[in-house]
N, C-alpha and C positions, 0 to 999 in steps of 0.2 A: 484586507478586506472589512470591514467588521459585520459579523451579525448578530439580529439580536440576541439577546439572552436571556434562558428560563430559569436559571437557578436552578435546577435538578426538580423539574416536572417528572413523573412518571412514566417510564414506558409503555408504548403500546402494545400490550402482549399480540394479536392478531392482526397487525395491518394489511390491508389486499395491495395484494402487488401480481403487476402481470405478468409471467415470465418471458415473454416473449416480446412485448411491447409497453416495458416500463420504460422510468429514461435509462436514456444511455449512457454505460460507463465504459471508460479507456479503461483498459490493462494497459497495461507501460512495463515491459523487460528489456532493460537496457544489456548486454550482455559482452565480455570479451572471452574470448578463449575458454569457453566453458559447453565445449557438445559434451562431456562425462556425463550433465548433468539437463543438459538445456529442453532434450526430448521429452523428459519426467515434468519439467517445469510448464512446457508450452500443452502439454497431453492433460495436466493437470488443470489448467485454464480453458482449454476448450470443452472438458467435461461438466463443466459447470451448469444449477438447477438454471439460473439464473442466464440467460444465453442473447440478453440485447446489450451486446460489449462491441466494440471493435477493440484488435488487439495489436499495439504498435510493438514490434522489436527491432529495437536498434543494434546494428551490430559496430562497434569501435575498432575496427583495423582485423579481427580476429582472423589467425593464422591456421586453426586446428580445424577448421572444417566447420566450426558453427552457423557460417552463414552460408553454405550449401541446407545445413541440415533447416533451419528455417525456412528458406527459401520452398526448400518439398512440401513442408507444411503450409503455406501461404499460397501453394496452387492448389490445395485441396481444402480450402477453407476461405470465402473472401470475407471474412471479416478479423482475416492478417492484413497487415501493409509493414512492410521490410524496408528498413534505410539504415544507411551508413553512412558515417563520421566522414568527414572530408579529410583529415587526420585523427591520431590515436591521443585521444583524450584522457584525461584522470579522471578514476571512478565516478566520482558527483559530478564533475562537468559533463560526462555523458548522463548521466542522471537528469541533469538539466536540459542539457538538449534533447531529451527525448519527451521530459512533459513540454514542451513548447508544440510538439506533432502533435498532443489532442486535436479532436475537432472542435469547432465551434458550437456543435449541438450537444457536444459531452455536458453532463449533470455531475457526474462525478467521476474520480481518480482512483485507478486502483494500481499500486506500482507490486510485480511479483519479481523478485533477485532471479536471476536467472539458475542460478544456484540452489534455489528451494521451492513449493509446492503449494498448493491451495487443495483443499477439499472440497468435493465438488455442492457442499453446500452455503461454499461460502461467502458471496454474493449474493446471492437472496439473503441469508440473515442478515448479513450490513445491513444490504437495501431497504428492507423491511424497518430498520427502525431508523434509518437515516432519511428515509422518504416521510417514515410517518414524527420525522420530529426536523423541522426549518431548520434550528436554529442551532442543532450539531452541525460542528464543522469536520470531525474527526472523528471515526468508529474504529473502535480498537476489538481482540478477543483473546482468549483462552489461544496460544501458540504451543505445538510440539518441539522442543529440539532433543534429538535424537528420542529417549526416549521417557523426557522430563519435560511439564506441561509449565510453561512459563507462566508471567501474569496471572497465578491463581489466589493470588493473594488481594486482587479485587474486594472490597469489603465497605463499596458504600451500598445502603440503602437504592439504590435509583438505579438501572441502567440507564440514565441520563442526567447528568450531573453540568453542573457551572465547570467553563473549562479553569476558569483562576484556584477552584477547588484543588482541581489536577496538578493545577502549576504549585501551591503551596504543598500538595503533600510532597509532591518531588523535591523540591529547592528545603523545606523544613524538615520530612521525615525518611529522604531520597527514598520514595517511592514510586517505581516506575510502569508505565501502565502500557506503554507501545514499547516492545521488542526491538523492533526495526523498521526499515520500511512496509515488508512484507506484511505487515499485521495489522497494517491501515487501508481506510477508506477514507477519501477527503473528497468534499466537494470541489466541481473541480471550478469555479469561480474564484477560493481561495487560490487555488494553484496559479493563476492566470492574473491573478494580480501581485504575484513575487518573481518576475522573471528569471530571478536567480534563486530556485526553489531553497538547493540546499547552497550554503558557504562549503566551497571547496578544500580552505583552508580550515577547516573544523574536523577534526575526527571523531565529533561529539553533534556531528551536523543534524545526522537525522533527530535526536532528541532535541534540540537547541530549538529547529524550526518547529517543530509539535509545539514545544511550551510556546515558542511566541503564537503559532495561531491560535491556541487556547486562550491569550488574554482576550481574545474579543469574540469568541463560539462558544460551544457549550463541545460537553466532550458523552459520546455515547460507547457504552460496553455491552458484547455480546458473550456471555457466559456460554461461550461452546468453545469445544477446540476447532480451530479455522483455515491455521495456515501450518505448515513446515518447515522448519529452518535447520539449515544445516551450518555448522560452524567450522569454516578454511579458514588457512593459515592467512590465505590471499586478501579475503572478505575483510569488511570494513569491518566485522564483528573481531576476524579473527587478528585484525593488527591491534585491537581494544583488550584484547583478550589478558596481555599484560598489567592491564590498568585495573583489570575488577577485581 
């Protein structure tokens, strides 16, 4: 899916945004045996200042009570839909299956990994930038990993830049402006255009997919800490720790 590219026009400072009736966001959390973290994750999504979202939770055959926890939240909030895979999937296959469940009315997709969390204004701040700039395909922001702020090396003069400039910075200078799926907001039309959004055989699939998408769209960056990420041995990032 190719979006028109504006090559780095300045971002709007205060774009009006209806927090209750703006464009629909599909928040997606695939999970497998993350009961220790899932409640905090779900609560952080439900606490968002931007309230016009659906929340899709996909259980990948959990055995630790995660599904019951998700069902309990769904019983209290009609924005939540809980699904189960019909068989156990690899992590990225589960993510792909979850992304295929977003509503046709959805305009933006926000992945929140089950062991991560988002700060209360995450959707609002990302949506302000995305709605103001239709050429932006991916929005990112600072993120917190433990006590360390990540992605704070963003050094472009504008909050909106050509996606190809981001690709060049990554390939030529090894500069990364998206740490994990949780850090990004993506236009739904782009997600729908890729039936297999992530390559399940690629350990670096999140970065590879983002770079591929940015060849045809602009990139937006919010200079605020909007997401919290945990690094566990069984997570995708945990598996990559030995290669960092």
